[in-house]
C-alpha positions as CSV (number, residue, x, y, z in Angstrom):
1,M,-14.3,3.7,70.0
2,V,-16.8,1.0,69.1
3,E,-16.9,2.2,65.5
4,I,-13.1,2.2,65.1
5,T,-12.9,-1.3,66.5
6,L,-15.6,-2.4,64.1
7,W,-13.7,-1.0,61.1
8,I,-10.5,-2.7,62.3
9,I,-12.3,-6.0,62.5
10,A,-13.8,-5.3,59.0
11,F,-10.3,-4.6,57.7
12,I,-9.0,-7.9,59.0
13,V,-12.0,-9.9,57.7
14,G,-11.9,-8.0,54.3
15,S,-8.1,-8.7,53.9
16,L,-8.5,-12.4,54.6
17,S,-11.5,-12.5,52.3
18,A,-9.4,-10.8,49.5
19,G,-6.6,-13.3,50.2
20,R,-9.0,-16.2,49.6
21,I,-10.5,-14.8,46.5
22,T,-7.1,-13.9,45.1
23,R,-5.9,-17.4,45.7
24,L,-9.0,-18.9,44.2
25,I,-8.5,-16.9,41.0
26,A,-4.7,-16.9,40.7
27,H,-3.7,-20.3,42.0
28,D,-6.4,-22.8,42.8
29,S,-7.1,-25.9,40.8
30,F,-10.9,-25.4,41.1
31,P,-12.2,-26.2,37.5
32,A,-13.9,-22.8,37.1
33,S,-10.7,-21.0,38.1
34,I,-8.7,-23.0,35.6
35,K,-11.2,-22.3,32.9
36,F,-11.2,-18.6,33.7
37,R,-7.4,-18.4,33.6
38,M,-7.4,-20.3,30.3
39,W,-10.0,-17.8,28.9
40,W,-7.9,-14.9,30.1
41,D,-4.7,-16.3,28.5
42,N,-6.5,-16.7,25.2
43,K,-7.7,-13.0,25.4
44,T,-4.4,-11.5,26.6
45,E,-1.7,-13.9,25.5
46,D,0.8,-11.2,24.3
47,S,-0.5,-8.4,26.4
48,L,1.1,-6.8,29.5
49,W,-2.3,-7.5,31.2
50,N,-1.8,-11.3,31.0
51,P,0.0,-11.7,34.3
52,L,-2.9,-10.0,36.2
53,F,-4.8,-13.3,36.9
54,H,-1.7,-15.3,37.5
55,C,0.1,-13.1,40.0
56,H,-1.3,-12.7,43.5
57,W,0.7,-9.5,44.0
58,C,-0.9,-8.0,40.9
59,L,-4.4,-9.3,41.5
60,S,-4.9,-8.6,45.2
61,F,-5.3,-4.9,44.8
62,W,-8.1,-5.4,42.2
63,I,-9.8,-7.8,44.6
64,I,-9.5,-5.6,47.7
65,L,-10.7,-2.5,45.9
66,P,-14.3,-3.6,45.4
67,I,-14.4,-5.3,48.8
68,G,-13.3,-2.0,50.4
69,L,-15.7,0.0,48.4
70,W,-18.6,-2.3,49.2
71,A,-17.7,-2.0,52.9
72,W,-17.6,1.8,52.8
73,L,-20.6,2.4,50.5
74,S,-22.8,-0.1,52.3
75,D,-21.6,1.0,55.8
76,L,-20.7,-2.6,56.5
77,H,-24.1,-4.0,55.5
78,T,-24.9,-7.5,56.8
79,S,-24.4,-8.9,53.3
80,W,-20.8,-7.6,53.3
81,W,-20.2,-9.4,56.7
82,V,-21.8,-12.6,55.5
83,F,-19.9,-12.9,52.3
84,N,-16.6,-11.8,53.6
85,T,-16.7,-13.8,56.8
86,I,-17.4,-16.9,54.8
87,M,-14.5,-16.2,52.4
88,A,-12.2,-15.3,55.3
89,A,-13.1,-18.5,57.2
90,A,-12.6,-20.5,53.9
91,Y,-9.1,-19.1,53.8
92,V,-8.1,-19.5,57.5
93,A,-9.6,-23.0,58.0
94,P,-7.4,-24.7,55.4
95,M,-4.3,-22.9,56.8
96,V,-5.0,-24.3,60.2
97,V,-5.6,-27.8,58.9
98,E,-2.4,-27.6,56.8
99,R,-0.4,-26.7,59.9
100,D,-2.2,-29.2,62.2
101,Q,-1.5,-32.3,60.1
102,K,0.7,-34.9,61.8
103,D,3.3,-36.5,59.6
């Protein structure tokens, strides 16, 4: 039962982490993200692959895939928990702040 609970928690943390990474790549105004999307556009401007890094629906699968593989292959190694917990918290914290602002 403990192992199942651990994997359920890992699923939640991994999903939130993937959400943050997807947003970082597809939508954020972080200069490195913008530069990456511009580079991608130059490489794929007329290709069907172009929307990949602009569409969170398209990109999220390709983000969650390595996160899930890393979890499974490392048997939830500490490095997986550290990285993904930081990314998950970096996604949840701004959502809380956004909804907590007083107008």
